Structures are given as C-alpha cells and as structure tokens.
C-alpha angles and dihedrals in degrees: 000000000000119000103226092181088071094060109098112247094229091059089058096047098063097058091044091051091047091050090049092050093050093048090049092053093047093049096050110117093231093063093048091048092049092050092047091048092050089049092051093048092048091050091049091050091049092049092049085072088066098044103040127074121208121205093244120041111232129194089221128043119203121210110192117197121193118192107004121084089175091061091045092052094049092046090050088058091049094046093087092062123097116277101181091297094307129120117244123215122190119205126191107215124353136240095183113024091193090077090061122092089189121029116190116186122184117233090244094064113105092201093064095105092047092049090050092052091048095055096038108137093006120119093259123128102224116208132176143155092222113130111271093359097150092041089055095053106283118130100230129015128192116216135169123242123172090346095308132109110240136178134244118190128199105206092194092056089047090051092048088053089054091240133135123213120205115248091238090063091045090054093062094044132082106240115225132184 
C-alpha cells in the first residue's frame, strides 16, 4: 500500500489549486449563460430548415456561421438529424455567401454590412444577433428579453430574399418593418 504521508505537501497543492481554478471558471454564470445562448441559437438555426421554404429545393442545405465556433459545434452535432429528407452541411466562415441557405453572422463581426450587401436579393436567410438587425433589413434577428433569446422577423427582407416562412414560426416572432 502506498504511503501518502511521504508525498510532499507542496506537490499535492498545485493540482488541487488548478482543479479549484478550473471548477471556478466552469461554474461562473457567464459561461453557463453563453453556452445556453449558443445552444438556443443553434437550435433555432437548425429548426429554420424546417420552417423556411427556398425557391429551389436542394438536396443539401448549407448553414454558414460567421463568428461563433460554439454555434458551429452544436449545429454539427444536430446535422445528422432529419431535415425533411435533406442533408445539412455546417460551414464555419464563408468565402461565397451565395452558397448558404442560412447565413448567421455574430454581432461582433465587422464584415456584417458587407455580407448583407453581397447577399441582397439572393435566396439566403440572413440571421444575426446584432442590435436591431431585422429592423435594419436583415431577415431574422436574435435579441434577448428577460434572459431569453427571442426572434424578430422582417417580412419585407424575407420577401426580397424570395423565401417563405411558415406561419408557426411567424407566430413566435416579433414582426418588424
């Protein structure tokens, strides 16, 4: 049997301190909130594939995510689920936004206005959590209200993108003009 009394105390302290530091970081409310928010956004993006119609039916739907690896990772896990018989591909970043059926751009991305101009009029569902995104011409905006992620939809932007959103999705969204 090992003689634990012979192990120097200082060798035990470092791993215990490191473990305490890691647990403290993991248990901070901000990290839990960020993970829950990324999960909610990813699930919304995934479910948009079921409630949005594109002008041309494709065998593969591309969700392009710019600025959030957490959302990409969660979507990648969801990609194996059924999406009305279509394959789902998740891309982190985007070289050509026209290949995306859904383009999600984090509010922290400086290229958001340029990406929006590039896909203007194309059948791309534009989504962002930037403040006032839907009010400023984006199709779907995420916003926080009472600690929850909610949706705002701009029907004119959806129409210009030649898309149709199911009425069930419109019922849970705040409609903006």
